[in-house]
C-alpha positions as CSV (number, residue, x, y, z in Angstrom):
1,M,179.1,135.6,194.9
2,S,179.2,139.4,195.4
3,I,181.7,141.2,193.3
4,K,182.8,144.6,193.9
5,S,184.6,147.0,194.9
6,I,187.4,148.3,192.7
7,P,185.5,149.4,189.5
8,V,186.7,148.2,186.1
9,R,186.8,151.2,183.8
10,K,186.3,151.2,180.1
11,I,188.1,153.2,177.5
12,T,187.0,156.8,177.5
13,T,186.9,159.1,174.5
14,E,186.6,162.8,173.9
15,P,182.9,163.9,173.7
16,K,183.1,164.8,170.0
17,Q,184.5,161.3,169.2
18,Q,181.9,159.3,171.0
19,E,179.4,159.0,168.2
20,V,182.0,158.0,165.7
21,A,183.9,155.7,168.0
22,G,181.0,153.8,169.6
23,S,182.7,151.4,172.0
24,P,186.3,152.0,171.1
25,D,189.4,149.8,171.3
26,F,191.7,152.8,171.2
27,S,191.7,156.4,172.4
28,I,194.3,159.1,173.0
29,R,193.6,162.4,174.8
30,D,195.7,165.6,175.3
31,M,196.3,165.9,179.0
32,G,195.9,169.7,179.0
33,Q,192.5,169.4,177.4
34,L,191.5,166.6,179.7
35,L,192.4,168.6,182.8
36,N,191.0,171.9,181.4
37,G,192.6,174.0,184.2
38,R,191.5,171.6,187.0
39,D,193.0,168.8,189.1
40,L,192.1,165.2,188.2
41,Q,191.6,162.7,191.0
42,Q,190.7,159.1,190.3
43,D,190.0,156.7,193.2
44,L,191.2,153.2,193.3
45,H,190.2,151.4,190.1
46,R,191.2,148.9,187.5
47,H,190.8,148.8,183.7
48,D,190.4,146.2,181.0
49,F,192.9,147.8,178.6
50,F,196.5,148.9,178.3
51,L,197.1,152.5,179.5
52,I,200.1,154.7,178.7
53,M,200.5,158.1,180.3
54,A,203.3,160.2,178.9
55,L,203.9,163.3,180.9
56,E,205.9,166.2,179.5
57,K,205.1,168.1,182.8
58,G,203.9,166.0,185.7
59,N,202.7,167.0,189.1
60,G,200.8,164.7,191.4
61,S,201.0,161.1,192.5
62,H,200.2,157.6,191.1
63,D,199.7,154.5,193.2
64,I,200.0,151.3,191.1
65,D,199.5,147.9,192.6
66,F,200.0,149.4,196.0
67,N,203.3,151.1,195.1
68,H,203.5,154.9,195.4
69,H,205.0,157.0,192.6
70,E,205.4,160.8,192.5
71,L,204.7,162.2,189.1
72,C,207.6,163.9,187.3
73,D,208.5,165.6,184.1
74,R,209.4,163.5,181.0
75,C,208.0,160.3,182.5
76,V,206.0,157.5,180.9
77,F,203.7,155.1,182.9
78,F,202.9,151.8,181.2
79,M,200.1,149.8,182.7
80,R,198.7,146.4,181.9
81,P,195.0,145.4,182.1
82,G,194.0,144.4,185.6
83,Q,196.5,146.5,187.5
84,V,195.0,148.4,190.4
85,H,195.8,152.1,190.6
86,R,194.9,155.5,192.0
87,L,195.8,158.7,190.2
88,E,196.1,162.4,191.4
89,L,197.1,164.7,188.6
90,H,197.4,168.4,189.3
91,E,196.5,171.3,187.0
92,G,199.4,172.3,184.7
93,S,200.4,168.8,183.9
94,S,200.8,168.1,180.2
95,G,201.3,165.2,177.8
96,F,199.1,162.4,176.5
97,L,196.9,159.7,177.9
98,M,196.6,156.7,175.6
99,Q,194.4,153.6,176.0
100,F,194.0,150.6,173.9
101,K,192.6,147.1,174.0
102,S,194.9,144.1,173.3
103,D,192.7,143.4,170.2
104,F,193.6,146.8,168.7
105,Y,197.4,146.2,168.7
106,P,198.5,143.5,166.2
107,H,199.1,139.9,167.5
108,D,202.3,139.3,165.7
109,R,205.6,138.3,167.3
110,L,207.1,141.8,167.3
111,S,204.1,143.4,169.0
112,G,203.9,140.6,171.5
113,E,207.6,141.0,172.4
114,L,207.3,144.7,172.6
115,L,204.3,144.6,175.0
116,R,205.8,141.9,177.1
117,S,209.2,143.7,177.4
118,L,207.7,147.1,178.2
119,S,204.9,146.1,180.6
120,R,207.5,144.9,183.2
121,Q,208.5,148.5,183.8
122,T,205.7,150.5,185.2
123,L,207.5,153.9,185.2
124,C,210.2,155.1,182.8
125,Q,211.8,158.5,183.0
126,L,213.7,159.8,180.0
127,E,216.2,162.4,179.0
128,A,215.1,165.4,177.0
129,E,215.9,164.1,173.4
130,P,214.4,160.6,173.7
131,F,211.3,162.0,175.3
132,R,211.0,164.6,172.5
133,R,211.0,161.8,169.9
134,L,208.2,160.0,171.9
135,M,206.1,163.1,172.0
136,T,206.5,163.7,168.2
137,T,205.1,160.2,167.6
138,L,202.2,160.7,170.1
139,K,201.3,164.0,168.4
140,I,201.0,162.1,165.1
141,V,198.9,159.5,166.7
142,H,196.6,162.1,168.3
143,Q,196.2,164.0,165.0
144,E,195.3,160.7,163.2
145,Y,192.8,159.8,165.9
146,R,191.1,163.2,165.7
147,E,191.1,163.6,161.9
148,R,190.2,159.9,161.1
149,M,191.3,160.0,157.5
150,E,191.3,156.8,155.4
151,R,193.1,153.9,157.2
152,F,193.9,156.0,160.2
153,T,194.0,153.0,162.4
154,D,196.8,151.5,160.3
155,V,198.8,154.7,160.8
156,I,198.1,154.7,164.5
157,R,199.3,151.0,164.8
158,A,202.4,151.8,162.8
159,N,203.2,154.7,165.1
160,L,202.5,152.6,168.2
161,N,205.3,150.3,167.0
162,I,207.6,153.3,166.6
163,F,206.6,154.6,170.1
164,F,207.2,151.2,171.7
165,I,210.5,150.6,170.0
166,E,211.8,154.1,171.1
167,L,210.7,153.4,174.6
168,L,212.3,150.0,174.6
169,R,215.5,151.5,173.3
170,N,215.6,153.7,176.3
171,K,215.0,150.7,178.6
172,S,217.7,148.7,176.8
173,R,220.2,151.5,177.2
174,T,219.5,151.6,180.9
175,D,219.8,147.8,181.2
176,S,223.0,147.8,179.2
177,D,224.5,150.5,181.5
178,E,223.7,148.2,184.4
179,G,225.5,145.2,182.7
180,H,222.3,143.2,181.9
181,S,222.7,140.9,178.9
182,P,219.8,140.6,176.4
183,Y,219.7,136.8,177.0
184,H,219.2,137.2,180.7
185,M,216.6,139.9,180.2
186,D,214.6,137.7,177.8
187,R,214.7,134.8,180.2
188,L,213.5,137.1,183.0
189,E,210.6,138.4,180.9
190,E,209.6,134.9,179.9
191,F,209.7,133.8,183.6
192,L,207.5,136.7,184.7
193,A,205.0,136.0,181.9
194,L,204.9,132.3,182.9
195,V,204.3,133.2,186.6
196,E,201.3,135.4,185.6
197,S,199.9,132.5,183.5
198,H,200.5,129.6,185.9
199,L,200.6,131.1,189.4
200,I,197.4,129.5,190.7
201,N,198.5,125.9,190.0
202,H,202.3,126.3,190.2
203,K,204.2,128.1,192.9
204,D,207.4,126.0,192.8
205,V,210.6,127.3,191.1
206,A,211.3,123.9,189.5
207,F,208.2,124.1,187.3
208,Y,209.2,127.5,185.8
209,A,212.9,126.5,185.4
210,D,211.7,123.4,183.5
211,Q,209.5,125.5,181.2
212,L,212.4,127.7,180.4
213,H,214.8,124.8,179.9
214,L,217.0,126.0,182.8
215,S,218.0,124.6,186.1
216,S,216.5,126.1,189.2
217,F,220.0,127.3,190.0
218,Q,220.3,129.1,186.6
219,L,216.9,130.7,186.9
220,N,217.7,131.9,190.5
221,A,221.0,133.3,189.3
222,I,219.2,135.4,186.6
223,T,216.6,136.8,189.0
224,K,219.2,137.6,191.6
225,R,221.4,139.4,189.0
226,L,218.6,141.4,187.4
227,L,216.2,142.0,190.3
228,D,218.2,141.1,193.4
229,K,215.5,138.7,194.3
230,T,215.3,134.9,194.3
231,S,212.9,133.2,192.0
232,S,210.9,132.0,195.0
233,E,210.6,135.6,196.3
234,I,209.3,136.8,192.9
235,I,206.7,134.0,192.9
236,D,205.6,134.9,196.4
237,E,205.3,138.6,195.5
238,H,202.9,137.7,192.7
239,V,200.9,135.5,195.0
240,I,200.6,138.4,197.5
241,L,199.7,140.9,194.8
242,E,196.9,138.7,193.6
243,G,195.7,138.2,197.1
244,K,195.6,142.0,197.7
245,R,193.7,142.5,194.4
246,Y,191.1,139.8,195.5
247,L,190.8,141.3,199.0
248,L,190.1,144.8,197.6
249,A,188.2,143.9,194.4
250,T,185.7,141.4,195.9
251,T,183.7,140.7,199.0
252,D,184.8,137.1,198.9
253,Q,185.6,135.5,202.2
254,V,189.3,134.9,203.0
255,N,188.9,131.1,202.6
256,Q,187.3,131.6,199.1
257,I,190.3,133.8,198.1
258,A,192.7,131.2,199.4
259,Y,191.1,128.5,197.3
260,K,191.1,130.8,194.2
261,L,194.9,131.3,194.7
262,G,195.5,127.6,194.8
263,F,195.9,127.2,198.6
264,E,194.3,124.0,199.9
265,D,194.5,125.2,203.5
266,P,193.1,128.7,204.1
267,S,194.9,129.0,207.4
268,Y,198.3,128.5,205.6
269,F,197.3,131.3,203.2
270,I,196.5,133.6,206.2
271,R,199.9,132.9,207.7
272,F,201.6,133.3,204.4
273,F,199.9,136.7,203.7
274,K,200.7,138.0,207.2
275,K,204.3,136.9,207.0
276,H,204.8,138.9,203.8
277,T,202.7,142.0,204.5
278,G,202.5,142.3,208.3
279,Y,198.7,142.2,208.1
280,S,196.2,139.4,208.2
281,P,194.0,139.3,205.1
282,E,191.0,140.8,207.0
283,A,193.1,143.6,208.5
284,F,194.6,144.4,205.1
285,R,191.0,144.6,203.7
286,R,189.9,146.9,206.5
287,N,192.9,149.2,206.3
288,F,193.2,149.7,202.6
289,K,189.7,149.3,201.2
C-alpha cells in the first residue's frame, strides 16, 4: 500500500536546542524569532503532536481540516494530532508556537479533561486582559525551556496547567454567556470523544446514546442546543472528515478507503460522500490534492 501525500511533521526545535533536546516531546518558539523578518508558508501537512499557536499580532491565514481561518490579534489556535492544516503567516506577526507530545503532558484526570475540553475549539479569540495573562504564562514557559534549569520540565508542565485553565475559563465564560450548562457541555465533549474512538464500527446514534446513558432523544437535544446539529449530522461530519483525510493523505483506491471507514459497500460510500460534499471522492482528490 502506497502511503503519501500529506507529510507528518515532527516537533521542531530552535537550532541551539537541538543537541540538548535530541528528539523532543516539547518545544516552544518565539514567533518573531521564527519569522525573522520573513513570511512563513507551510503547505498542507499533519503532525503527531498537539500544537498551540498564540498570536499577539496575527496576519495571514490558517486552513484546518478544510476550514479557512483568517489570522487575527489575540487569538489562540489549538490543534490535535492528526489534524490537516495549511498555514500562511506574514512578517510582523508575534506570539508563541508551542508543540508537545501527549506523553509530555501528565495523564491524570485533570490534564485529560483540560485537553479534551480545549481541543474541541480550534480557534479562540480573547479580550486584552485574558490574553495578557496567557502571554505571561507562555513567557515563563519559553524562559524555562531555553534556560533548562533543574526540573524545568516540571515547571513547564505546571505552567501548561495554568495556561489551559485560563484558556478554558475564557471558553467557559463564552459558553455561559450563550446559556450552555456545564452538564450539557460535558456530555457533548464525551460524545465527540466517543465518535472519534468508535467511528469506524459505529455510525448509529443509539450506540453513543447508550454509552452516555442517555436516550437518543436526549443526546440529540444536547447537540441541537449546543451546536445546532443533530447527533446524526455530527457523526456524518466526522465520517466525511476522515474520508477527506484518507483521500488526501494516501493513494489508496476509493474502495479501500470505504472499507477502512467501515462501509461494506463502496458504492454507498461514494454516494454518501457526494451527498455531503458535492464531489465524488475521486473529484475531491483531484481538486484538493
